[in-house]
C-alpha positions as CSV (number, residue, x, y, z in Angstrom):
1,M,43.0,102.2,92.3
2,T,40.6,104.4,90.4
3,T,40.3,103.8,86.6
4,E,38.1,106.7,85.7
5,R,40.7,109.4,86.2
6,E,43.1,110.5,83.5
7,M,46.5,108.8,83.8
8,V,48.6,112.0,84.0
9,P,51.9,111.7,85.9
10,G,51.7,113.2,89.4
11,D,47.9,113.0,89.4
12,L,47.3,109.4,90.3
13,P,45.9,108.5,93.8
14,P,47.7,106.1,96.2
15,T,48.0,102.6,94.8
16,G,46.8,100.6,97.8
17,N,47.9,99.2,101.1
18,G,51.4,100.6,101.3
19,H,53.2,97.2,100.9
20,A,56.4,97.0,98.8
21,R,55.8,95.7,95.3
22,G,58.5,94.6,92.9
23,R,57.7,94.8,89.2
24,T,59.1,95.9,85.8
25,G,56.4,98.4,84.9
26,G,53.5,98.0,87.3
27,D,50.2,96.1,86.7
28,R,48.6,97.6,83.7
29,V,45.1,99.0,84.5
30,P,42.7,99.1,81.6
31,A,41.9,102.7,80.6
32,S,38.3,103.9,81.0
33,P,36.3,105.1,78.0
34,Q,36.8,108.7,79.2
35,S,40.6,108.3,79.1
36,S,40.8,107.2,75.5
37,G,41.5,109.1,72.3
38,G,43.1,112.6,72.4
39,R,43.3,112.9,76.2
40,H,45.3,109.6,76.4
41,T,47.6,110.7,73.6
42,Q,48.2,114.0,75.3
43,A,49.1,112.3,78.6
44,S,51.5,110.0,76.7
45,D,53.1,113.0,75.1
46,V,53.6,114.6,78.4
47,I,55.3,111.5,79.8
48,L,57.5,111.1,76.7
49,R,58.5,114.8,76.8
50,R,59.5,114.6,80.5
51,L,61.5,111.4,79.9
52,Y,63.2,112.9,76.8
53,A,64.2,116.0,78.7
54,A,65.7,114.0,81.5
55,T,67.7,111.6,79.3
56,T,68.9,114.5,77.1
57,A,70.1,116.3,80.2
58,I,72.3,113.5,81.4
59,S,73.7,112.8,77.9
60,A,75.6,116.2,78.1
61,F,78.0,114.6,80.6
62,I,78.9,111.4,78.7
63,D,82.6,112.2,78.8
64,D,82.7,113.0,82.6
65,E,81.4,110.1,84.8
66,P,81.4,112.0,88.2
67,R,79.3,114.8,86.7
68,L,77.1,112.3,84.9
69,L,76.3,110.4,88.1
70,Q,75.4,113.7,89.8
71,S,73.2,114.7,86.9
72,V,71.4,111.3,86.9
73,A,70.4,111.8,90.6
74,E,69.2,115.4,90.0
75,E,67.3,114.6,86.8
76,F,65.7,111.5,88.5
77,A,64.4,113.6,91.4
78,T,62.9,116.2,89.0
79,L,61.4,113.5,86.7
80,V,59.4,111.8,89.5
81,S,58.8,115.0,91.6
82,A,60.8,113.7,94.6
83,K,62.4,115.8,97.4
84,Y,65.4,113.4,97.6
85,A,67.2,111.1,95.1
86,A,70.3,109.0,95.3
87,L,72.4,106.8,93.1
88,G,74.5,103.9,94.3
89,I,77.1,102.4,92.0
90,L,78.3,98.8,92.8
91,G,81.7,97.3,92.5
92,D,82.3,93.8,91.0
93,D,82.1,92.3,94.5
94,G,78.6,93.7,95.0
95,T,79.5,96.3,97.6
96,L,78.8,100.0,97.3
97,K,81.6,101.7,95.3
98,N,80.1,105.2,94.8
99,F,77.1,107.0,96.4
100,V,75.7,110.2,95.0
101,T,72.8,112.1,96.5
102,F,70.5,115.0,95.6
103,G,68.3,117.2,97.9
104,L,70.2,116.7,101.2
105,T,71.2,119.7,103.2
106,A,75.0,120.2,103.8
107,E,74.6,118.9,107.4
108,E,72.7,115.8,106.2
109,E,75.3,115.2,103.5
110,T,78.1,115.4,106.1
111,L,76.4,112.9,108.4
112,L,75.5,110.4,105.7
113,R,78.7,110.4,103.7
114,P,80.7,108.1,106.1
115,N,77.8,105.7,106.4
116,P,75.8,105.4,103.1
117,P,73.0,102.8,102.9
118,T,74.4,99.4,102.3
119,G,71.2,97.7,101.0
120,K,70.2,95.4,103.9
121,G,66.5,96.1,103.9
122,I,64.3,97.5,101.2
123,L,67.3,98.4,99.1
124,G,68.5,94.9,99.4
125,A,65.2,93.6,98.1
126,L,65.6,96.0,95.2
127,L,69.0,94.6,94.3
128,L,68.0,91.0,94.9
129,E,64.9,91.1,92.7
130,G,66.5,93.3,90.1
131,R,63.1,95.0,89.5
132,A,61.4,98.2,90.4
133,L,60.2,98.7,93.9
134,R,57.5,101.1,95.0
135,V,56.5,101.6,98.7
136,D,53.8,103.9,100.0
137,D,54.9,103.9,103.6
138,V,58.4,102.8,104.4
139,M,57.8,103.0,108.1
140,A,55.1,100.3,107.8
141,D,57.0,98.0,105.4
142,D,58.1,94.7,106.9
143,Q,61.3,94.7,104.9
144,R,62.5,97.9,106.5
145,S,65.8,97.5,108.4
146,G,66.4,101.1,109.8
147,Y,68.3,104.1,108.6
148,P,72.1,104.7,108.7
149,P,73.2,107.7,110.8
150,G,72.4,111.0,109.1
151,H,69.8,109.5,106.8
152,P,66.7,111.8,106.6
153,P,63.4,110.1,107.5
154,M,61.4,109.0,104.5
155,H,57.9,107.6,103.9
156,T,57.3,107.2,100.2
157,F,59.9,105.3,98.2
158,L,60.6,104.4,94.5
159,G,63.6,102.4,93.5
160,V,64.8,100.9,90.3
161,P,68.0,99.0,89.4
162,L,70.5,100.1,86.8
163,I,71.0,97.2,84.5
164,A,73.3,97.0,81.5
165,S,74.1,93.7,79.6
166,S,72.1,91.7,82.2
167,R,74.4,93.1,85.0
168,V,73.2,95.3,87.9
169,L,75.4,98.4,87.8
170,G,73.7,99.9,90.9
171,R,70.5,101.3,92.2
172,L,68.6,104.6,91.7
173,Y,65.9,105.6,94.1
174,A,63.8,108.6,95.2
175,T,61.9,109.4,98.3
176,E,59.3,111.8,99.6
177,R,57.2,112.5,96.5
178,E,55.6,115.9,96.4
179,G,51.9,115.7,96.7
180,G,51.5,112.1,97.8
181,T,52.8,108.6,97.0
182,F,54.7,107.5,93.9
183,T,52.4,106.4,91.1
184,E,52.4,103.6,88.5
185,S,53.3,106.2,85.9
186,D,56.2,107.4,88.0
187,E,57.4,103.8,88.1
188,T,57.2,103.5,84.3
189,L,59.1,106.7,83.9
190,A,61.7,105.6,86.4
191,M,62.3,102.3,84.5
192,G,62.7,104.1,81.2
193,F,65.1,106.7,82.7
194,A,67.1,104.0,84.5
195,A,67.6,102.1,81.3
196,A,68.9,105.3,79.6
197,A,71.1,106.1,82.6
198,A,72.7,102.7,82.6
199,V,73.5,103.0,78.9
200,A,75.0,106.5,79.6
201,I,77.1,105.2,82.5
202,E,78.5,102.3,80.4
203,S,79.2,104.7,77.5
204,A,81.0,107.1,79.9
205,R,83.2,104.3,81.1
206,R,84.0,103.1,77.6
207,T,84.8,106.7,76.6
208,A,87.1,107.1,79.6
209,R,88.8,103.8,78.9
210,L,89.3,104.8,75.3
211,L,90.7,108.3,76.2
212,A,93.0,106.7,78.8
213,S,94.2,104.2,76.2
214,E,95.0,107.0,73.7
215,R,96.8,109.0,76.4
216,L,98.9,106.0,77.4
217,R,99.7,105.2,73.8
218,A,100.8,108.8,73.1
219,T,102.8,108.9,76.3
220,G,104.4,105.6,75.5
221,E,105.5,106.8,72.1
222,L,107.1,109.9,73.6
223,A,108.7,107.9,76.5
224,I,110.1,105.3,74.2
225,G,112.2,107.9,72.4
226,I,113.4,109.5,75.6
227,S,114.2,106.3,77.3
228,H,116.2,105.0,74.4
229,D,118.9,107.7,74.8
230,F,118.6,107.5,78.6
231,N,119.3,103.7,78.5
232,N,122.4,104.1,76.4
233,L,123.8,106.4,79.1
234,L,122.8,103.9,81.9
235,A,124.3,101.0,80.0
236,T,127.7,102.8,79.9
237,I,127.5,103.7,83.6
238,L,126.4,100.2,84.7
239,G,129.0,98.5,82.5
240,R,131.8,100.6,83.8
241,V,130.8,100.0,87.3
242,E,130.8,96.2,86.7
243,V,134.3,96.5,85.4
244,L,135.5,98.6,88.4
245,L,133.9,96.2,90.8
246,G,135.9,93.4,89.3
247,Q,139.1,95.4,89.9
248,V,138.6,97.4,93.1
249,R,139.3,95.8,96.5
250,D,139.1,98.8,98.8
251,V,135.9,98.5,100.9
252,T,135.1,102.2,100.8
253,H,135.5,102.5,97.1
254,R,133.4,99.4,96.5
255,E,130.6,100.8,98.7
256,S,130.6,103.9,96.5
257,L,130.5,101.9,93.4
258,E,127.6,99.8,94.7
259,A,125.7,103.1,95.4
260,I,126.3,104.2,91.8
261,R,125.1,100.8,90.5
262,R,121.9,101.0,92.7
263,A,121.2,104.6,91.4
264,A,121.7,103.5,87.8
265,R,119.5,100.5,88.2
266,D,116.8,102.7,89.8
267,G,117.1,104.9,86.7
268,A,116.7,101.9,84.5
269,V,113.5,100.9,86.4
270,I,112.0,104.4,85.8
271,A,112.9,104.2,82.1
272,G,111.5,100.8,81.9
273,R,108.2,102.0,83.4
274,M,108.0,104.8,80.8
275,R,108.5,102.3,78.0
276,E,105.7,100.1,79.3
277,Y,103.1,102.6,78.2
278,G,103.9,101.8,74.6
279,R,103.4,98.0,74.8
280,A,100.6,95.5,75.5
281,V,101.2,92.6,77.8
282,D,103.0,89.9,75.8
283,T,100.9,86.8,75.8
284,A,104.0,84.7,75.7
285,D,104.7,85.8,79.3
286,I,101.2,84.7,80.4
287,R,101.1,81.5,82.6
288,P,99.0,80.2,85.5
289,V,100.0,82.1,88.6
290,D,99.1,82.0,92.3
291,L,98.1,85.5,93.4
292,G,98.9,84.6,97.0
293,L,102.4,83.5,96.1
294,L,103.0,86.7,94.1
295,A,101.7,88.8,96.9
296,S,104.0,87.1,99.4
297,E,107.0,87.8,97.1
298,A,106.0,91.4,96.8
299,I,105.7,91.7,100.5
300,E,109.3,90.3,100.9
301,F,110.6,92.5,98.2
302,T,109.2,95.6,99.9
303,R,110.1,94.6,103.4
304,P,113.0,97.1,103.7
305,R,110.6,100.0,103.1
306,W,107.9,99.1,105.6
307,Q,109.8,97.2,108.3
308,I,112.8,99.3,109.2
309,E,112.4,102.7,107.5
310,E,112.5,105.9,109.5
311,V,111.0,109.1,108.1
312,L,110.7,112.7,109.0
313,A,107.0,113.5,109.0
314,P,106.6,117.3,108.3
315,E,104.0,117.8,111.0
316,L,106.2,116.1,113.7
317,P,109.1,117.7,115.5
318,A,111.6,114.8,115.3
319,H,112.5,111.7,113.2
320,P,109.9,109.2,114.5
321,K,110.3,105.6,113.6
322,R,107.0,104.6,112.1
323,E,105.7,101.1,112.9
324,I,104.0,99.5,109.9
325,V,102.4,96.1,110.3
326,V,101.6,94.0,107.1
327,I,98.7,91.7,107.5
328,K,98.1,88.8,105.0
329,R,94.6,87.5,104.3
330,F,94.9,84.9,101.6
331,E,91.8,82.8,101.1
332,P,92.0,79.7,98.9
333,A,91.5,80.9,95.4
334,P,92.1,79.4,91.9
335,E,95.1,80.5,89.8
336,V,94.7,83.2,87.2
337,D,96.4,83.5,83.8
338,G,99.0,86.3,84.3
339,D,102.4,87.7,83.7
340,P,104.2,87.2,87.1
341,F,106.6,90.1,86.6
342,S,103.8,92.6,85.7
343,I,101.5,91.6,88.5
344,R,104.4,91.7,91.1
345,E,105.4,95.1,89.8
346,A,101.8,96.4,90.2
347,L,101.7,95.0,93.8
348,V,105.0,96.6,94.7
349,N,103.7,100.0,93.5
350,L,100.6,99.7,95.6
351,I,102.5,98.7,98.7
352,F,105.0,101.6,98.3
353,N,102.0,103.9,97.9
354,A,100.5,102.5,101.1
355,V,103.8,103.0,103.0
356,D,104.0,106.6,101.8
357,A,100.5,107.3,103.0
358,M,101.3,106.3,106.6
359,S,103.9,108.8,107.8
360,T,103.3,107.8,111.5
361,G,102.7,104.1,110.9
362,G,99.7,101.9,110.6
363,N,98.5,98.6,109.0
364,I,98.7,97.4,105.4
365,T,96.4,94.5,104.7
366,I,97.0,92.5,101.5
367,G,94.5,89.9,100.6
368,V,93.3,87.4,98.0
369,Q,89.8,86.2,97.8
370,P,87.4,84.7,95.2
371,V,84.6,87.0,94.1
372,D,82.8,84.2,92.4
373,Q,83.6,81.3,90.1
374,S,84.9,83.5,87.4
375,S,86.7,86.3,89.2
376,I,89.5,86.7,91.8
377,Q,90.2,89.8,93.9
378,L,93.6,90.9,95.0
379,Y,93.6,94.0,97.3
380,V,96.0,96.3,99.2
381,S,94.5,98.3,102.0
382,D,96.1,100.9,104.3
383,T,95.1,102.9,107.3
384,G,96.8,106.1,106.0
385,T,95.6,109.6,105.1
386,G,93.5,108.7,102.1
387,I,93.6,110.4,98.7
388,P,92.4,114.0,98.5
389,I,89.0,114.5,96.8
390,E,90.5,116.7,94.1
391,A,93.1,114.1,93.2
392,Q,90.8,111.1,93.0
393,P,89.7,111.6,89.3
394,H,93.4,111.7,88.3
395,V,95.1,108.9,90.3
396,F,95.5,106.7,87.2
397,D,96.7,109.5,84.9
398,P,100.4,109.2,83.8
399,F,102.8,111.6,85.5
400,F,100.1,112.7,88.0
401,T,101.5,112.6,91.6
402,T,100.7,114.1,95.0
403,K,104.2,113.3,96.3
404,G,106.0,116.2,94.7
405,A,109.6,115.5,93.7
406,R,109.5,112.1,95.4
407,G,107.0,110.7,92.9
408,S,107.2,109.9,89.3
409,G,103.5,109.7,88.7
410,L,103.9,106.4,86.9
411,G,103.0,103.8,89.6
412,L,99.2,103.8,89.5
413,A,99.1,104.4,85.8
414,M,101.2,101.2,85.4
415,V,98.8,99.3,87.7
416,R,95.9,100.1,85.5
417,K,97.8,99.2,82.4
418,V,98.8,95.9,83.9
419,M,95.1,95.1,84.7
420,D,93.9,96.1,81.3
421,G,96.5,93.7,79.8
422,H,95.1,90.9,82.0
423,N,91.5,91.6,80.9
424,G,90.8,92.7,84.5
425,H,90.3,96.1,86.1
426,V,91.3,98.1,89.2
427,E,89.0,100.0,91.6
428,F,89.8,102.0,94.7
429,E,88.0,103.3,97.8
430,T,89.4,106.0,100.0
431,D,88.6,107.9,103.1
432,A,90.5,110.7,104.8
433,N,90.1,109.0,108.2
434,A,90.2,105.4,107.2
435,G,92.8,105.0,104.5
436,T,92.7,103.6,100.9
437,T,92.0,100.2,99.4
438,F,92.9,99.3,95.9
439,R,91.2,96.2,94.4
440,L,92.5,94.3,91.4
441,Y,90.0,92.0,89.7
442,F,91.4,89.1,87.6
443,P,89.4,86.6,85.6
444,A,89.9,83.1,87.1
445,I,91.1,80.2,85.0
446,P,88.0,78.2,83.9
447,V,87.3,75.1,85.9
448,M,88.0,72.5,83.2
449,Q,91.3,74.2,82.4
450,R,92.2,74.1,86.1
451,I,91.5,70.4,86.2
452,A,93.7,69.7,83.1
453,L,96.5,71.9,84.6
454,Q,96.4,70.0,87.9
455,S,96.4,66.6,86.1
456,A,99.5,67.6,84.1
457,R,101.3,68.7,87.3
458,L,100.4,65.4,89.1
459,G,101.9,63.6,86.1
460,L,105.3,65.2,86.8
461,G,105.4,63.4,90.2
462,G,105.8,66.5,92.3
463,T,107.3,70.0,92.3
464,V,110.9,71.3,92.7
465,P,112.0,74.2,94.8
466,S,112.2,77.7,93.4
467,K,115.3,79.4,92.3
468,V,117.7,81.2,94.7
469,L,120.5,83.5,94.1
470,S,123.5,81.7,92.6
471,E,127.1,82.1,93.7
472,A,128.7,80.7,90.6
473,K,128.2,81.6,86.9
474,L,128.6,79.1,84.1
475,V,130.1,80.9,81.1
476,T,131.2,79.1,77.9
477,P,133.6,81.1,75.8
478,A,132.2,82.0,72.3
479,T,133.0,84.1,69.3
480,I,130.6,87.1,69.4
481,F,129.9,89.8,66.9
482,L,128.7,92.9,68.9
483,I,127.0,95.7,66.9
484,D,125.9,99.1,68.4
485,D,126.1,102.6,67.0
486,Q,126.6,104.0,70.6
487,E,130.4,103.9,71.1
488,D,130.2,104.0,74.9
489,V,127.8,101.2,75.1
490,L,129.8,99.2,72.5
491,E,133.1,99.6,74.4
492,T,131.6,98.8,77.8
493,I,129.8,95.6,76.8
494,T,132.9,94.5,74.9
495,I,134.9,94.8,78.1
496,L,132.4,92.8,80.1
497,L,132.2,90.0,77.5
498,R,135.9,89.8,77.1
499,R,136.3,89.6,80.8
500,D,134.2,86.4,80.7
501,G,136.6,85.0,78.1
502,H,134.6,85.6,74.9
503,D,136.2,86.5,71.6
504,V,134.4,89.8,70.8
505,H,134.4,91.6,67.5
506,S,132.8,95.1,67.9
507,F,131.2,97.1,65.2
508,S,129.6,100.6,65.4
509,D,128.6,100.4,61.8
510,P,126.2,97.5,61.0
511,R,127.4,97.5,57.4
512,L,130.9,96.6,58.4
513,A,129.6,93.9,60.6
514,I,127.7,92.3,57.7
515,T,130.8,92.5,55.5
516,S,132.8,90.6,58.2
517,L,130.0,88.1,58.6
518,N,130.4,87.1,54.9
519,L,134.0,86.2,55.7
520,R,133.6,84.5,59.0
521,R,130.9,82.7,61.0
522,P,130.7,83.7,64.7
523,D,128.9,81.7,67.4
524,L,126.5,84.6,68.1
525,V,125.5,88.0,66.9
526,I,124.3,90.6,69.4
527,T,123.0,93.8,67.8
528,D,121.3,97.0,68.7
529,L,117.8,97.6,67.2
530,S,117.8,101.3,66.3
531,M,120.8,102.2,64.2
532,P,121.5,104.2,61.1
533,H,121.9,102.4,57.7
534,L,120.6,99.0,59.0
535,N,118.4,98.3,62.0
536,G,118.6,95.2,64.1
537,W,115.8,93.3,62.2
538,E,117.8,93.8,58.9
539,V,121.0,92.7,60.5
540,A,119.3,89.5,61.7
541,R,117.9,88.8,58.2
542,L,121.3,89.4,56.5
543,A,123.1,87.3,59.1
544,R,120.8,84.3,58.4
545,E,121.4,84.7,54.7
546,S,125.1,84.5,55.3
547,W,125.0,81.6,57.7
548,E,122.0,79.4,58.2
549,G,121.0,78.9,61.8
550,L,123.3,81.7,63.1
551,P,121.7,82.9,66.4
552,V,121.0,86.6,66.7
553,V,120.1,88.5,70.0
554,L,118.8,92.0,70.1
555,L,120.2,94.5,72.6
556,T,117.8,97.4,72.9
557,G,116.1,99.9,75.2
558,L,112.8,98.8,73.7
559,G,113.2,95.3,75.1
560,R,109.8,94.8,76.7
561,T,107.9,96.4,73.8
562,I,109.0,93.6,71.5
563,T,106.8,90.6,71.5
564,T,107.7,86.9,71.1
565,S,105.9,86.8,67.8
566,Q,108.0,89.6,66.5
567,L,111.2,87.7,67.5
568,Q,109.9,84.6,65.8
569,E,108.9,86.4,62.6
570,N,112.3,88.0,62.3
571,G,114.4,84.9,63.2
572,V,115.8,86.5,66.4
573,E,116.5,84.2,69.4
574,S,116.0,86.6,72.2
575,V,116.1,90.2,73.4
576,I,118.1,91.9,76.1
577,T,116.8,95.1,77.5
578,K,119.2,98.1,77.9
579,P,120.9,98.8,80.2
580,P,121.8,95.1,80.5
581,E,122.5,93.4,83.8
582,L,125.6,91.3,83.6
583,D,123.8,88.2,84.9
584,V,121.1,88.6,82.3
585,L,123.7,89.1,79.6
586,R,125.5,85.9,80.6
587,E,122.4,83.8,81.0
588,T,121.0,84.9,77.6
589,I,124.3,84.1,75.8
590,E,124.5,80.7,77.5
591,R,120.9,79.9,76.8
592,T,121.1,81.0,73.1
593,L,124.2,78.9,72.5
594,Q,122.7,75.7,73.7
595,P,122.8,73.1,70.9
596,R,119.3,72.5,69.5
597,N,119.9,68.9,68.6
598,R,122.5,67.8,71.1
599,T,123.4,64.2,71.7
600,P,121.9,62.9,75.0
601,L,124.5,62.7,77.8
602,T,125.3,59.9,80.2
603,I,125.1,61.4,83.6
604,V,126.0,59.9,87.0
605,V,124.0,61.4,89.9
606,V,125.7,60.7,93.3
607,D,123.4,61.5,96.2
608,D,122.1,59.6,99.2
609,A,119.0,61.8,99.4
610,T,116.8,59.4,97.4
611,A,113.9,61.9,96.9
612,F,116.1,64.6,95.5
613,A,118.0,62.2,93.3
614,T,114.8,60.7,91.9
615,V,113.3,64.0,91.0
616,L,116.6,65.1,89.4
617,R,116.7,61.9,87.3
618,M,113.1,62.5,86.2
619,L,114.1,66.0,85.0
620,L,117.1,64.8,83.1
621,R,115.4,61.9,81.5
622,A,112.6,64.2,80.3
623,D,115.3,65.7,78.1
624,G,116.4,62.3,76.8
625,H,119.5,61.9,78.9
626,N,120.7,58.5,80.3
627,V,120.9,58.8,84.1
628,V,122.3,56.4,86.6
629,L,122.1,56.8,90.4
630,A,124.6,56.1,93.2
631,E,124.2,56.7,96.9
632,T,127.8,56.1,98.1
633,V,131.4,56.9,97.2
634,S,132.1,53.2,96.4
635,E,129.0,52.8,94.1
636,A,129.9,56.1,92.3
637,I,133.5,55.0,91.6
638,T,132.4,51.7,90.2
639,L,129.8,53.4,87.9
640,I,132.3,55.9,86.7
641,R,134.8,53.2,85.8
642,E,132.2,51.2,83.9
643,T,130.5,54.1,82.0
644,H,131.4,55.0,78.5
645,R,131.1,58.5,77.0
646,L,130.4,60.0,80.4
647,G,129.4,63.6,80.1
648,L,128.5,64.8,83.6
649,V,128.8,63.9,87.2
650,M,126.5,65.6,89.7
651,L,128.0,65.0,93.1
652,D,126.5,65.6,96.5
653,A,129.1,67.3,98.9
654,H,128.0,65.0,101.7
655,L,128.1,61.2,101.2
656,P,127.7,58.6,104.0
657,D,130.8,56.4,103.4
658,G,133.6,58.8,102.8
659,S,134.7,62.0,101.2
660,A,133.1,63.1,97.9
661,S,136.6,64.2,96.8
662,H,137.4,60.6,96.0
663,V,134.6,60.6,93.4
664,L,136.1,63.8,91.9
665,V,139.5,62.2,91.6
666,E,138.1,59.2,89.9
667,S,136.2,61.4,87.4
668,R,139.4,63.2,86.5
669,T,141.1,60.0,85.5
670,H,138.2,59.0,83.2
671,V,139.0,59.0,79.5
672,D,136.1,61.4,78.7
673,R,137.0,64.0,81.3
674,P,133.4,64.5,82.4
675,T,132.2,67.8,83.8
676,V,131.9,67.6,87.6
677,C,129.3,69.7,89.4
678,V,129.2,69.6,93.2
679,I,125.8,70.2,94.7
680,S,125.0,71.1,98.3
681,G,122.0,71.3,100.4
682,S,123.4,74.2,102.4
683,S,125.8,76.6,100.6
684,V,128.3,76.9,97.8
685,P,131.2,78.0,100.0
686,E,130.7,74.9,102.2
687,A,130.6,72.6,99.1
688,R,133.8,74.2,97.8
689,S,135.6,73.6,101.1
690,L,134.5,70.0,101.2
691,V,135.2,69.2,97.6
692,P,137.7,71.6,96.1
693,D,138.7,71.9,92.5
694,A,135.4,70.8,90.9
695,D,134.3,72.4,87.7
696,F,131.2,74.0,89.1
697,Y,129.3,74.4,92.4
698,M,125.6,75.1,93.1
699,T,123.0,74.7,95.8
700,K,120.3,72.0,95.4
701,V,117.5,74.6,95.2
702,D,119.4,76.2,92.3
703,V,119.6,73.0,90.3
704,P,116.2,73.0,88.5
705,D,116.7,76.5,87.1
706,R,120.3,76.1,86.0
707,L,120.1,72.6,84.7
708,G,119.9,73.7,81.1
709,E,123.0,75.8,81.4
710,L,124.9,73.0,83.0
711,I,123.9,70.4,80.4
712,A,124.8,72.8,77.5
713,L,128.3,73.4,79.0
714,A,128.9,69.7,79.7
715,S,127.9,68.8,76.1
716,R,130.3,71.3,74.6
717,R,133.2,70.1,76.8
718,L,132.5,66.5,76.0
719,D,132.5,67.3,72.2
720,A,135.7,69.3,72.6
721,N,137.4,66.4,74.5
722,A,136.3,63.8,71.9
């Protein structure tokens, strides 16, 4: 390298033997006496002016990331006098997410687009070292690995990484410098420009996130108001349908009623999605979750859509049955902290979108894999038609859809909101010929927290099966004050509660309810939130002032926008979202009425399945109950006769030495008249046929989830019989 010539960009001779050199600013060469003073200052001014012009140009697109990326490539080529320039943006997993070029012909662009450089050779060295890389002759470099199809031949090369907050965002490189090889001054310019470009890209992303957050907030406020009225209508429809289903026996009429109920529930789901825009994820719902398990549940939930559905594809002459294959690729991965409901909903949306994109069938691949120690990736990939280029910038916008009347435009917006609420993010790749992949990135639970969690689980001595659908409902009659200013909702829910045996006092004016509360203490108050004169929070405060410890439950269309901390601050036990499902209504009432300081029960568990009985005893003893085990009919009868203040008998339907009905008969003669619950390893109908006339029936897999309800009911019955 010559030191006598003035260091003006574009006027430096080749720098040596053509080997690749990675460095942050090049080896500084001492300036000669001739290059000092005014001439050196003039050269520096030229460099600074060029760098200032380039960085100023890209700052004009700070609110539009696609245009910003294109501008970065163009300005970089101009800055270093290159024929070609390219910008590659990386995803969190280190793979190429976006690839922008400058200088290619239309034909070269078409050839290169499906197979952009992946960074295996010189580009790989650039990423690996995280420093600038300058090559005089690519063809002679020993790190060269060849070109992808469509890539123009190149000789001179200058590449710099884009680094922000110690993280490599991508790579920026130029080839074929006009007038010779890239110089040390070019490298210095490139590093300065890359630093500014990285800051601009990060700023553009923050701006986009802020704007999206503001749009979602405004949309949520609007949707909350609309969905409130909508839910009042749905509550009336669903409630009346429940009433009719309890009365109608004609099969045809019941099918029609079921169809109405399904449609109303679908409407409730849409209204619920609209409300979600106005709320953050409630941290009280966050727990360690297995993404593979949630993905499996989402697959089963969506199975009717992708396994048996027939569609009419507009371009085909008949109703072809599309064959869709779902492939699971679950690698071992740590749990993440998440809200199972929200994550499952996001997955269902992505699977439905994948199904809609494959009108003639194809494959859906759903996978879980660790990205590194701190991040887990959950992805849904299809082989469908891909997302049109013009639609790609808007896929996460609320109410944007390419499905016409079939789409609500809420699914992908909700996916992004769910990921924001989990401190993660979502990315997608799409190709018209290869389909679309959505990737959800979650932060993994830290290692020490995972160890503590696993130790706690091992301390429980094992796990219990998950909940299945129950065939019997445990309902304890109670005196309930029901308050709602919507007459239809009030009347409908009153009918449902009275059908369950509750003594219901209905009020459309909350002031009248408070007056009645001063005269009489109910077991429970259920109140709407948004009402004239008094809102639900005020009703709860006044109810507690009248009767200390009186439980209050909110019934509102804003259910999922209310956080646990708000409930605790206002002394409210729980919240039920409108329109209420009958099962949810029942379970909430039963859970709320459980005594807080109940006396421990004496419980006899009769089951010859030792493992199950031991786990059940462990669960009951954890709540302070006295539990004794029996494996046979004779042992059970002896224990029941000898036990005082017996509150509950949990009786297996199959016993080795005789009919379990003998145990039921003995329980009925006991002075305490204990509650008898028959449990079965198969089904409730079978248990009922083997041991008729018990108080309750449930399957064994249902026991862990319904144990609280059963204990509460047995406690009340024991107190009533005392």
